[in-house]
C-alpha positions, -999 to +999 in steps of 0.1 A: +180+493+132+148+485+151+152+472+186+126+465+213+122+492+239+128+465+265+165+466+257+166+503+265+149+497+297+173+470+307+204+489+298+191+520+316+185+499+347+219+481+345+243+509+334+230+543+343+236+558+377+212+576+400+218+612+391+187+630+400+182+644+434+154+632+456+121+647+445+118+663+480+147+686+470+131+696+437+125+734+438+089+730+427+082+704+454+098+726+480+076+755+470+045+734+472+055+721+507+061+756+518+026+766+508+012+737+527+032+746+558+019+782+557-017+769+553-014+746+582+001+773+604-029+794+596-054+766+601-040+735+619-074+718+614-072+720+576-075+683+570-075+686+532-041+702+534-028+676+558-039+649+532-024+668+503+009+670+520+007+634+532+003+623+496+032+645+485+055+630+512+043+595+503+050+600+466+086+610+476+091+580+499+090+602+530+069+577+548+072+588+584+063+624+575+034+611+554+022+590+584+023+620+607+003+641+583-024+614+576-027+609+614-034+646+617-058+645+588-078+618+605-082+639+636-100+666+617-119+649+588-156+651+598-173+618+605-198+624+577-170+627+551-170+590+544-151+590+512-124+613+525-119+592+556-117+560+535-089+577+514-070+586+546-073+550+560-062+536+526-032+559+525-022+550+560-026+513+553-002+517+523+023+535+545+021+507+571+027+481+544+058+498+529+072+503+564+067+466+573+038+470+597+013+446+582-008+442+614-014+480+616-022+480+579-048+452+585-065+473+612-070+502+588-081+479+560-107+463+583-120+498+590-122+506+553-140+473+544-165+479+572-173+513+557-173+501+521-179+463+519-177+462+481-146+483+477-126+459+455-092+474+460-096+474+498-108+438+499-079+427+476-053+446+497-067+431+529-065+396+515-029+401+505-021+414+540-039+385+556-019+362+534+014+379+544+004+375+581-002+338+576-040+342+582-048+320+552-084+312+561-093+349+563-073+356+531-092+328+513-125+343+523-115+377+510-101+363+477-135+345+472-152+378+481-135+394+452-151+370+429-185+380+442-177+416+435-163+408+401-171+373+387-141+375+363-116+386+390-081+374+381-069+386+415-094+363+431-082+333+411-045+339+416-051+346+453-070+314+458-043+295+439-017+309+464-039+296+492-043+262+474-005+259+473-004+265+510-030+237+514-009+215+492-037+213+467-015+218+436-041+205+411-066+231+422-039+258+421-030+249+385-066+250+374-071+284+389-039+298+374-048+285+339-083+300+343-069+333+353-046+335+322-075+323+299-095+355+308-069+375+288-041+355+272-026+387+258-021+403+292+016+399+301+010+407+338-012+376+341+018+354+331+040+372+356+015+365+384+011+329+373+049+326+373+051+337+409+027+311+421+044+284+400+077+294+415+062+289+450+051+254+438+086+245+428+076+244+391+107+262+379+104+254+343+068+265+342+076+297+361+104+306+336+082+298+306+056+322+320+081+350+323+092+344+287+056+343+276+051+377+293+080+392+275+069+377+242+035+392+248+048+426+260+085+432+255+082+464+276+071+445+307+096+455+333+080+433+360+087+402+339+123+413+332+130+420+368+114+387+379+135+368+354+167+384+366+157+378+402+148+342+394+183+337+382+196+342+417+175+313+429+177+289+400+203+301+374+202+268+355+164+269+350+165+305+337+194+299+313+178+267+300+145+286+294+162+314+276+182+290+255+151+272+244+134+305+236+164+315+215+162+282+196+125+290+188+132+326+179+168+330+169+164+366+157+149+379+189+178+397+204+160+404+237+164+367+247+201+368+239+206+400+258+187+387+288+208+355+289+240+376+287+229+399+315+219+370+338+252+352+330+271+385+338+252+390+370+264+355+381+300+361+371+299+338+341+317+363+320+328+340+292+292+330+285+281+366+287+308+378+263+297+351+238+262+364+238+271+400+236+293+392+206+264+373+191+243+404+194+269+425+177+281+400+150+245+391+139+234+427+140+206+420+164+211+454+181+235+483+175+234+501+208+262+516+228+252+498+260+261+465+244+297+475+240+298+488+275+285+455+288+311+437+268+338+460+282+326+453+318+329+415+313+363+419+297+376+440+326+363+414+350+384+388+331+415+410+331+412+417+293+419+453+299+430+465+264+400+448+248+377+464+274+392+498+267+386+494+229+350+485+235+342+512+261+358+537+237+335+525+210+305+529+233+316+564+242+320+572+205+283+563+201+271+582+231+294+606+250+268+617+275+264+585+295+283+590+328+286+552+335+306+548+303+332+573+315+333+557+350+339+523+334+367+537+312+383+552+343+382+518+360+398+502+330+425+528+328+433+524+365+436+486+359+461+495+331+481+516+355+471+549+338+458+567+369+462+602+355+442+594+324+416+576+346+412+609+366+402+626+333+375+600+326+361+600+361+360+638+361+340+637+328+315+615+345+311+639+374+307+668+349+279+649+331+261+641+364+272+663+392+269+646+426+270+611+410+282+590+439+296+562+418+316+587+397+328+605+428+339+572+444+358+563+412+374+597+411+385+592+448+400+558+438+419+575+410+433+601+434+443+573+458+461+556+430+480+588+424+489+591+460+466+621+465+451+607+497+436+639+511+416+646+479+404+610+479+393+611+515+374+643+509+355+627+480+347+596+500+335+619+527+311+636+503+297+603+492+293+591+528+274+622+537+249+615+509+245+579+519+252+575+557+236+541+557+258+525+531+292+511+542+315+513+511+325+549+513+331+548+550+353+517+546+374+534+518+377+565+539+389+545+569+414+526+548+431+558+536+430+575+570+446+544+587+469+532+560+482+564+544+473+595+565+484+582+599+450+589+615+441+555+632+417+570+656+396+586+628+398+554+608+386+533+638+356+557+642+345+550+607+349+512+611+328+514+642+302+534+623+300+506+597+298+479+624+268+497+639+249+503+607+212+493+608+193+481+578+213+449+572+206+414+584+234+396+602+236+372+572+241+400+546+278+400+535+273+433+518+269+450+551+308+446+555+302+445+592+327+417+599+354+435+580+348+467+600+350+446+632+382+430+620+399+462+611+388+478+644+405+450+664+374+428+672+387+397+655+366+371+674+333+389+668+344+395+632+351+358+626+318+348+641+301+371+616+319+357+586+316+320+597+278+325+603+274+337+567+296+310+552+278+283+571+242+295+566+239+315+534+237+295+501+265+305+478+252+297+443+278+316+423+308+318+446+306+355+457+301+347+494+332+325+495+351+351+476+343+375+504+354+348+528+387+346+510+392+383+513+382+382+550+406+355+560+434+369+538+431+402+557+430+383+590+461+364+581+445+330+582+457+319+548+446+283+550+410+294+555+414+320+527+427+294+503+398+271+512+373+298+506+390+307+473+387+271+461+350+269+470+344+302+453+361+293+420+344+259+421+310+277+423+320+299+393+331+332+407+351+342+376+361+378+383+398+375+375+402+413+382+390+408+417+411+377+423+444+391+410+443+429+404+419+448+426+437+469+452+408+492+462+408+492+500+415+464+524+388+440+512+409+421+486+428+389+481+461+408+480+476+389+509+474+355+492+482+364+456+518+351+459+508+319+477+516+290+455+483+273+465+464+303+452+483+304+419+476+267+415+439+274+420+440+300+392+456+275+369+432+247+378+401+268+373+415+287+343+385+277+321+361+299+341+384+329+334+385+322+297+422+312+298 
């Protein structure tokens, strides 16, 4: 059956795991870099090689190395090589932007524009950086400058519309947005851009409509898809309403049904997601193995483990080479108490994609369920070496070392590592910092972290209060844990597996599961669990 490519893109993004090594480890890339190194040893003033290697590093997200190389290139590029110096400044400006140094980027862009006043991409990039820095008058001048370079500049119109919003001139902003789209009404990216500005204006219905127009114009537009999913985090109701209206207008367009299901699933509304996945299957809108895997994920979350197993088996029968399907089957089998069978499924996933961190973590959890703690710790250690900046594997490793292998000092070291991790804000519950502090004996600091998040971070779908319930359950403050649990369920956190079955590590609700107040909550909110 024909199905839009967008479905494949979405399913790939949602259900496949990162299996490829970083490009910098690719043998061909290593060989190229080795040649560059030899050339630079022979001639340290070879600016062309510095630039080639800088671009190679940049393309593989090695920004600090790229920055070092472009700095060296600029030392040696002759003053009369104008185009080459412009390329170097532009590359360095890009590096500064992706490494959150907009002021430095602006300095280089100023240099480029002084050398090439009509260079469209440089003026546009400078305008965007000026906007980011809050220098709206300068940004406005540059957006207008784009129109002088190209009288039909969509970038100019959308940029000026963004400024008009800042100036509270919403009528002008709307006029410019409509004019931009009118230049090419079949260009999906224009609708995505207009949606972004409408969103900043608080016009949520118009913003969602634009994203759906973009997808109707180009079903392969990944930017529109991602923007729609992201929008669901801010305004779930507006996105679901827009998709529902789109489905009413085009009932046989399975893409809209799928998107509504995915967004519902992402916000823990599993019963709604299941209904849409079943609609796709029952009405033959798509026949794709990922749909059955999605359905199985939702059923596992609702504790419908046998139904989940049936659906993931069906997905695997359609495609045996998708590692994530075997990982999901392993998770389901563990939930059913079949740890030895789960090991087989997790091992298949690692065979399909060696080094797959998600599969290795699942295999470690299988070993832990079997009481093979040393093997599990080794697997979590392998994952943590690959991702030293991510907390989950360290927390699992510490759990086993402290709770099962009588190594409290080693466990405490890993908790301290998580508590000291950079790259997370103090309001990001996914950093797990407060849990690490709690388990390493710093209860007051841990509670301050958790309370700050609960008091200051909007909890639109109940996940943050679920984490609060786990935190206070682990701390032994069951009154606070029950309070968080009620707020979480009221907000719609419907992961019944997490509430009642999950035993992976110490971040669970295990300590309150026999509390009569908790059991009453499960009964009172049974509808969100499909019960």
